[in-house]
Every structure is written in C-alpha cells, then in structure tokens.
C-alpha positions, 0 to 999 in steps of 0.5 A: 520482481527483481529490478526496481527503477525509480524515475525522478524529474526536474522538481523532484519532491524528496520524500517520494524518492526517499520513500522508495529508496527505504523500501526497495533499495535496502541491502541485505539484513540476515535477521530479516532475510529480506529480498534485495533488488537491482535498484536504479534511479533514472532521469530523462537527462542524467546529471543535475536534477532540480529539487524542490526543497532547496537542494538538487540531485545528481543522477547518473542513469538515464531512462534506458536504465529503467527499460527492463525494470520489473517495477517502475516507480514515478516520484512526484515533482513540483510542477506535476502538470508538466510531465516529461514526455520521455517519462510518459512513454517510459511508463506506457512501454513498461505497462505494455511489456507487463511490468508493474507501474507505481505512481506516487502522489501527483505522479498519477498525472503521469500515468494519466497522460499515458492513458494508463488510468482510463477505465481504471481505479486510481487515487492521488493526494486529496488536494488534487483529486478533482483536478485528476478527474477533470483532466482524465475523465475516464479515470475512476478516481477514488478520493478516500483510499491510501492507494489503489491497485488495478491490474499492474497499475498502482497509485498512492495518495500523498507522502506517507501513503507511498510507503503503504502502497510499496508495502502492499506490493511487497506483501503481494509479491513476497508475503505478509511476513516479508512486508511486516519485517520491512515495515518493522525496519521502517518503524511503520505499521505494516497496514494502516486501516482507513483512508485519506478521508480520516485525515481530511476530516480533521487535522487535529484529532478530537480529545477522545480520538485515541480512546479505542486504542486499548480495545483495538489491541485486545481485539487483535490479541483475541481474534477468535472471540465474538467481536460483533458490534454489540459485544464490543460496545458492551465492553466499551460501555457504550451503546451499539450505535455510539460505539459504531460511530466512534469506531469509524471516527477513530479508525476510518472504517467499520468494526466489521471491516477492521476485524475482517482485515486483522483476521486476514492478516493473521490468517496470512501469517499462519499460512506462511509459518505453520503446517496447520490445516486451513480449518484450524487456521480459520478457527484460530483467527476467528472466521470459524470454518474453512469455508468462511476463511476461503470466502473472505480470503479469496475475495480480499486477496484474489487467491485461495488460502491454499494457493497463497500457502503454495506461493509463500510456503518457502518463507516458513523456512526463513 
C-alpha cells in the first residue's frame, strides 16, 4: 500500500476527513519509522467543496487523482443518500482493479449504490443501520461492530470508529508495531474491544462502569496466568455469574473473547520483535502450546504465526 486517496463530496463531514488525514497523511517520524504514503484528497469537481459544519474546503484534485490509489477512502457527507455518481463509479472501478475501498460512517451508502455490499458483511453508524438494510437488502449489515472487513471492502461505524478501521488496515498491512505507534501518536488505543452496542446501550455509564479497570490492567500484564472466569471472579470478589455480566457491561465482550484478543496482540508483537519459537511465545502469552496459538491466530488473522512472522520480520530491525 503506497498511495492513499481520500474522496470528499459537497456536504463533507470534517471529522471523517480529519481522521483519514491523521492516519494516512503523516510525514516521516524517525522515532517511529512510520510508513509515508502518497496521499491525495480528491473530489468530483475541484475547487470549493461545501462543508457540513460552517466552513468549506478547497480541493485541487479531481477523481482522476484517485484512479490509481491502492486505498480509496470515502468520507461521509451530510446528504448521504445522494452520493455523486462519479464517486460511485470510482469505488466500483477501484474494487474491480483490486484496490482496498474503505467507507467511513454513512459513506457505506456509496458502496451500496456501487453494488459492493451485496452478499458482504458491512456496517455503518448505528442510527442508519436499518436504513442501510432497507436500501440494500442484499447487504449483510452488522449493527454491533466498530468496523468490518470483507475481502478488500472495509466499512466503519460512526466518527471515531473510522480511526479503529484505519488502524486495523494499518495493522494488517504493516504489522501490530506500526499500528501501535500510529495509535500512540494519535493518543488512542491501538484496538478497542466491543462494538457499537456498548455505546448505544447507555450514553452515560453506570456509576460502576470503570470498576474493572484495575483488573483489566492486571490481566493484560499477566496473560500467562489462569484467566478463567472463575479465577477472575474470585479475584474480583464476585460470583462467576455476576462477574461475567459486569464484564460484558463494561467492555462490550466476554472475558474469554477479551483475553483471547489480548493474547493474540501479545503474540503479534513477540513474533515481530523476537526470534523466540512459536512454542515459547504461546506459553508467554498464555495459549499454553504452539497448537493452541496456531488455531486462534489462524482463525483470527487468516494466516499462521509463521506466515505473520515472515511478512513482518523486517519490523524487528526498525
């Protein structure tokens, strides 16, 4: 992935554009050794592009500037049900030539108009999930996730979930260490657990919403320990049933899923940064043996630990 094009239309939402710039338009930082992309912002008609928040944009490039991009990002706009036909055609052509296509928030409707969501898992902002289903009944809309990748098509939920989706792509293309460095620069977590449902359920958290914070920190620092529900419940002085319920309320996921995700992230970093055997890494992050690590890693990442190491081995020397 060398060239990234971000597409804006009249009524452009500023956060969507800003989020993509934060991830893909950064100059080189020696302390991070971050990748630098050929980055361009394009629009159907260059010049003044109306904004959605009291100020407009000036964009120099038309859509031909995005015609050879490895990643085409479509940002949301105020009137999301009326996408530019030129943009619809651009994303269809980008997909046909094998580029990645990423739609942030309600920009998923652009992909729907292009026919790219038929038979694919996808998401959008929770307020517009039912509308996306109604307009594109062949799309497999998941209302509970922060982002979805189905093949080369990526869709993200509202606002900050665009950063989650972009960091996912960064992690996939350049490894966990590079994505973590980008997240650290933006002062956001490299991976958020849970999905939209945890934010929809209660806009204002209950008074005990952060009670498990210290435990989560301890769990992440002790991945090789017994982290079963019964053990964690005893450590929290709760019954197993109460602990499991509270864990889901506060994190949006189950203890098992949370622990597995942290162990996978730990394994990624060790595969990148060390020459230790897969058996050693499996024990270090709590999977116990190489077979268990291979099972979970391949299921979650689509490649084996050895394949992942070969892909990102160069990161160790950075």
